[in-house]
C-alpha positions in Angstrom: 0.2 -0.1 0.0 2.8 2.1 1.1 4.8 2.2 -2.2 1.3 2.5 -4.0 1.1 5.7 -2.1 4.4 6.5 -3.4 3.4 6.0 -7.2 0.1 7.4 -7.3 0.8 10.4 -5.4 4.2 10.7 -6.3 5.2 10.5 -2.4 8.9 10.1 -3.2 9.9 9.2 0.4 7.6 6.3 0.6 9.9 4.6 -2.5 12.9 4.2 -0.2 13.4 0.7 1.2 15.0 2.1 4.2 12.0 4.0 4.7 9.2 1.3 4.1 11.6 -0.7 6.5 11.4 1.2 9.6 7.7 1.8 8.9 7.1 -2.2 8.7 9.2 -2.6 12.0 6.9 -0.5 14.0 3.4 -1.6 12.5 4.4 -5.2 13.0 5.2 -4.3 16.4 2.5 -2.7 17.1 0.3 -5.4 16.0 1.9 -7.8 18.2 1.8 -5.8 21.1 -2.1 -5.3 20.5 -2.8 -8.3 19.7 -0.3 -10.7 22.2 -2.2 -9.7 25.2 -5.7 -11.0 23.8 -4.4 -14.3 22.8 -2.8 -14.8 25.9 -6.0 -14.0 27.9 -8.0 -16.8 24.9 -5.0 -18.9 25.5 -5.2 -19.2 29.0 -9.0 -19.8 28.8 -9.1 -22.4 26.7 -6.1 -23.9 28.2 -4.0 -23.9 25.0 -0.9 -24.4 27.1 2.7 -25.4 26.8 2.9 -29.5 27.3 6.2 -30.1 29.2 8.1 -32.9 27.9 9.0 -35.4 30.8 12.6 -35.6 29.9 13.3 -32.5 30.5 14.8 -30.3 33.8 12.7 -30.1 36.8 12.7 -26.8 36.8 10.5 -26.8 33.8 7.4 -27.9 35.5 6.4 -24.7 36.5 5.9 -23.6 32.6 3.2 -26.1 32.2 0.7 -23.3 32.5 2.0 -20.9 30.5 0.3 -20.9 26.7 1.8 -21.4 23.3 1.8 -20.8 19.6 2.6 -17.3 20.3 3.9 -17.6 17.3 0.9 -17.1 15.0 0.5 -13.9 16.5 3.8 -12.2 15.4 4.0 -14.0 12.3 0.5 -12.8 11.6 1.8 -9.4 12.5 4.9 -10.0 10.4 2.6 -10.5 7.3 -0.2 -7.3 8.0 2.9 -5.5 8.3 4.8 -6.4 4.7 2.1 -6.2 3.0 1.1 -2.5 4.1 4.4 -2.0 2.9 6.4 -4.0 0.5 6.4 -3.3 -3.5 4.1 -6.6 -5.1 5.8 -6.6 -8.0 8.9 -7.9 -6.4 8.5 -11.8 -6.4 11.5 -12.0 -4.0 9.2 -10.2 -1.2 6.4 -12.5 -2.5 8.2 -15.5 -1.7 9.4 -14.2 1.5 5.6 -13.9 2.8 5.5 -17.4 0.9 7.9 -18.7 3.0 6.1 -17.2 6.5 2.4 -19.0 5.2 4.0 -22.1 4.6 6.0 -23.0 7.4 3.3 -21.4 10.2 1.0 -23.5 8.6 3.3 -26.6 10.1 3.9 -25.2 12.9 0.2 -24.5 14.1 -0.6 -28.2 12.9 2.1 -29.5 15.1 1.1 -27.0 18.1 -2.6 -27.8 17.7 -1.8 -31.4 17.8 0.1 -31.1 21.2 -2.5 -29.4 22.8 -5.2 -31.1 21.8 -3.6 -34.1 23.2 -2.0 -32.2 26.3 1.4 -34.3 25.5 4.6 -32.7 24.4 6.1 -35.5 21.9 2.4 -35.9 20.7 2.8 -33.1 17.7 3.1 -34.2 13.9 5.3 -37.4 13.6 9.0 -36.7 12.9 8.4 -38.4 9.3 5.1 -36.3 8.8 6.7 -33.1 9.6 9.5 -33.6 7.9 7.5 -34.5 4.8 5.8 -31.4 5.1 8.9 -29.4 5.3 10.4 -30.8 2.5 7.1 -30.0 0.0 7.2 -26.4 1.6 10.9 -25.9 0.8 10.6 -27.6 -2.7 7.7 -25.3 -3.5 9.9 -22.1 -2.5 13.2 -23.3 -4.0 11.1 -24.3 -7.1 9.7 -20.8 -6.8 12.8 -18.9 -6.7 14.1 -20.7 -9.9 10.7 -21.1 -12.3 9.4 -17.5 -11.2 11.7 -15.5 -10.1 14.3 -17.0 -12.3 16.8 -16.8 -9.7 20.9 -17.3 -10.0 22.1 -21.0 -9.1 25.5 -20.2 -8.1 27.2 -21.0 -5.0 29.1 -18.0 -3.4 31.7 -18.7 -0.6 32.6 -16.0 2.4 35.6 -13.9 1.5 35.3 -14.9 -2.4 33.9 -11.9 -4.9 33.4 -15.0 -7.6 31.0 -17.7 -7.3 32.6 -21.0 -7.0 30.2 -22.8 -8.9 27.1 -22.9 -11.1 25.1 -25.3 -9.0 22.3 -25.5 -11.6 19.4 -28.1 -10.7 21.0 -29.1 -7.7 20.7 -25.9 -6.3 17.0 -26.7 -5.7 18.2 -29.6 -3.4 20.7 -27.4 -1.7 18.2 -24.8 -0.7 15.6 -27.2 0.5 18.8 -28.4 2.6 19.1 -24.9 3.8 16.0 -24.1 4.5 14.8 -27.3 6.4 18.4 -27.6 8.4 17.9 -23.8 9.3 14.0 -24.4 10.5 14.8 -27.2 12.6 17.9 -25.4 14.1 15.7 -22.3 15.7 12.9 -25.0 16.8 15.8 -26.9 18.8 16.9 -23.5 20.2 13.5 -22.7 21.2 13.4 -24.2 24.9 14.3 -21.3 26.9 12.3 -18.2 27.9 13.7 -15.7 25.1 15.9 -17.9 24.2 15.7 -18.1 20.2 14.1 -14.5 20.1 17.3 -12.3 20.6 19.4 -14.7 18.2 16.9 -14.4 15.5 16.3 -10.6 16.1 20.2 -10.3 15.8 20.2 -12.8 12.5 17.3 -11.0 11.0 19.6 -7.8 11.4 22.6 -8.7 9.3 20.6 -10.6 7.0 18.6 -7.2 6.5 21.8 -5.4 6.1 23.2 -8.0 3.8 20.1 -7.9 1.6 20.1 -4.0 1.6 23.4 -4.4 0.1 22.8 -7.1 -2.5 19.9 -5.1 -3.9 21.8 -1.9 -4.1 23.6 -1.8 -7.4 26.5 0.7 -6.3 27.4 0.0 -2.5 27.0 -4.2 -3.7 29.8 -3.4 -6.7 31.7 -1.0 -3.9 31.9 -4.5 -1.8 32.6 -6.9 -4.6 29.2 -8.7 -3.8 26.6 -10.1 -6.1 23.5 -7.9 -7.2 20.0 -9.1 -7.5 17.1 -7.1 -7.2 16.3 -8.3 -3.3 16.5 -5.3 -1.3 12.6 -5.5 -0.8 12.9 -8.4 1.0 14.6 -6.5 3.8 10.9 -5.0 4.5 9.8 -8.4 5.2 12.8 -8.9 7.6 12.2 -5.7 9.2 9.0 -6.9 10.1 9.5 -9.8 11.6 12.1 -8.1 13.6 9.8 -5.9 15.1 7.0 -8.6 15.7 9.9 -10.9 17.5 10.6 -7.4 19.5 6.9 -7.3 20.4 7.0 -11.2 21.3 9.8 -10.6 23.7 7.9 -8.4 25.7 5.8 -11.0 26.5 8.7 -13.9 26.2 11.7 -12.8 28.3 12.1 -14.8 31.6 9.6 -15.5 33.1 8.0 -16.0 29.9 3.7 -15.2 29.9 3.8 -17.0 26.4 5.9 -19.5 24.2 6.2 -18.9 20.7 5.5 -22.5 19.8 6.6 -24.4 16.5 4.4 -22.1 14.7 7.0 -19.7 15.5 10.3 -21.5 15.8 9.8 -23.5 12.7 9.2 -20.2 10.6 11.8 -18.4 11.5 14.1 -20.8 10.9 12.7 -21.1 7.1 12.5 -17.7 6.2 16.4 -17.3 8.3 17.4 -19.9 5.7 15.4 -18.0 2.7 17.1 -15.2 3.3 20.4 -16.8 3.4 19.5 -18.1 -0.1 18.5 -14.8 -1.7 21.5 -13.2 -0.3 23.9 -15.9 -1.4 25.1 -16.3 2.2 24.1 -19.9 3.0 27.8 -20.6 4.1 27.7 -17.4 6.2 24.7 -18.1 7.6 26.6 -20.9 9.5 28.0 -17.5 11.9 25.0 -15.6 11.5 23.3 -18.6 12.9 26.1 -19.7 15.5 23.7 -20.4 18.7 21.2 -22.4 16.0 24.3 -24.3 14.8 25.8 -25.1 18.3 22.4 -26.5 19.8 22.1 -28.5 16.8 25.6 -29.8 16.6 25.1 -30.8 20.2 22.2 -33.0 19.3 23.9 -34.7 16.7 27.1 -35.5 19.1 24.6 -36.2 21.7 22.7 -38.7 19.9 26.0 -39.9 18.1 28.1 -40.6 20.8 25.0 -42.7 22.7 24.4 -44.9 19.6 28.4 -45.5 18.9 29.8 -46.0 22.4 26.7 -45.9 24.8 27.9 -42.5 26.6 26.7 -39.0 26.6 28.8 -35.8 25.7 26.7 -33.3 27.5 24.7 -33.9 30.8 21.3 -33.5 28.3 20.7 -31.8 25.1 20.3 -29.8 23.6 23.1 -27.7 24.8 20.9 -25.2 27.1 19.6 -28.5 29.0 23.4 -29.5 29.6 23.9 -25.9 31.7 20.2 -26.1 33.3 21.6 -29.8 34.8 24.7 -27.7 35.8 22.8 -25.9 37.8 23.2 -22.3 36.0 20.3 -20.0 36.5 17.9 -19.7 33.4 18.4 -16.2 33.0 22.6 -16.7 32.9 22.3 -19.0 29.9 20.1 -17.0 28.2 21.7 -13.6 28.4 25.1 -15.4 27.6 23.5 -17.7 24.8 22.1 -13.7 23.3 26.1 -12.4 23.8 27.3 -15.0 21.9 24.9 -14.3 18.9 25.3 -10.6 19.0 28.8 -11.2 18.8 29.2 -13.6 16.2 26.8 -11.3 13.8 29.1 -8.8 14.5 31.8 -10.4 13.0 30.1 -12.1 10.1 28.8 -8.2 9.3 32.8 -7.0 10.0 33.7 -10.0 7.1 31.5 -8.4 4.3 34.5 -6.2 3.5 37.1 -8.7 3.0 36.7 -10.3 -0.4 
């Protein structure tokens, strides 16, 4: 709508991506701050609360009455703010919204099944969830190739030229990126606000990278690839605003959890941002906390199957520190610090090419 006003009424300021990104941030923030208390009251009244895993540390038992599915609210706020601010003719921005919708639907199904059965492990079966993720990621990857005619080259950090043209195999690679990131954020979402701030940090980094990638002059100066993806920074800014509003209620002690409807969707969108900014490898640094959490699970499972010994007291790794009697706030804030520092390093690395 704002871009339409720019064209129709010749309001030049609304033509700038930076201005519309700022507006989308605050719109999503306000939508979330307004809708979340209403949703929390409804969730409490209908007992739409978070079922606690029986294997979780004992301190989690007190969270059994905390509402979940907050992701539905902040993803809805993100989509509404984006629709009011993006240029609809930009296929990459539309692809970003498509990613949000598809994975929010998967997460909602999983959350709803858990609430209905009042069992943390009674959501969608692992195979069913993975199948739905593969289909959704395939739709998004095919959309990029067929409709957006997106470049299939693979870029590596510190290198100004692509290393290989993946051609049709790009779709397989992109599917892996989206699914892996989606599940990594989902694994991280285990403590109050733990996944929220690293997600905001990652979105900030990708917003900057995408703005640069979509700007011919700046991308040429930094020797980065140039594609018409700048408009997606508006959608990323909207999600940042929505997550900031969500953090108001999700910080310790949490009044609501995001649920799979939030964590799966955030992860998939981060994977999408990595793909369109040609930063799939840099995603490992930008999403360092998500990578650490995922690796801790892989190491734990692998070690137990091969040696019948555990590497950590409990996985993912944030539970390991809980078992070591670290205060929840200390774990959360230290993980936030690591996430922020790793994103600063990722942004510094852009100049090294």
